[in-house]
C-alpha positions, -999 to 999 in steps of 0.1 A, spaced: 582 -396 232 568 -423 209 535 -421 228 533 -383 222 540 -388 185 513 -414 183 489 -391 202 497 -363 178 491 -385 148 458 -398 162 448 -362 170 457 -353 134 438 -383 120 407 -374 142 409 -338 130 412 -350 94 381 -372 98 362 -343 113 372 -321 84 361 -348 60 327 -351 77 323 -314 78 332 -311 41 307 -339 32 280 -322 52 288 -288 36 288 -303 1 255 -320 7 240 -287 20 254 -269 -10 239 -295 -34 205 -294 -16 205 -256 -18 215 -257 -55 187 -282 -63 162 -260 -44 174 -229 -62 173 -247 -96 138 -259 -89 127 -223 -80 143 -210 -112 126 -237 -132 92 -230 -116 96 -192 -123 106 -199 -159 75 -221 -164 53 -195 -147 67 -167 -168 64 -188 -200 27 -196 -192 20 -159 -184 36 -148 -217 16 -175 -236 -16 -163 -219 -8 -127 -228 -1 -136 -264 -34 -156 -266 -53 -126 -252 -36 -103 -276 -44 -126 -305 -80 -129 -294 -83 -91 -292 -68 -87 -327 -92 -114 -340 -122 -95 -324 -110 -62 -340 -107 -79 -374 -141 -95 -371 -157 -62 -360 -140 -44 -389 -152 -70 -413 -188 -67 -399 -187 -29 -403 -176 -33 -439 -203 -59 -445 -229 -37 -430 -218 -8 -452 -218 -30 -483 -253 -43 -474 -266 -7 -470 -251 2 -503 -267 -28 -520 -300 -20 -503 -299 16 -516 -291 4 -551 -319 -22 -550 -343 5 -537 -332 29 -566 -336 1 -591 -370 -8 -576 -382 28 -581 -369 28 -616 -388 -4 -624 -420 10 -609 -417 42 -629 -410 21 -661 -440 -1 -654 -462 29 -647 -450 46 -679 -458 15 -699 -492 13 -684 -502 49 -691 
């Protein structure tokens, strides 16, 4: 009877050790998977942030081009206006000079 009790205790200890090994293995597997998942999430976040930054840069560049183009159009209009005024003044001066000569 004592031998049976000792055998039962040893079997229980062996089963407990196996459960502990299994729990350690499972916890290591869970930790490895969690690290892998965390790394994937981190990489995705970095990728998304870089994409958003690139999109914002492109958007800013486009806005800059539009502003520059608008400024160029305004400058061209102003130049034409000034050229027309200068041409009119030139004609006035020529007429004035001719009237003084005659």
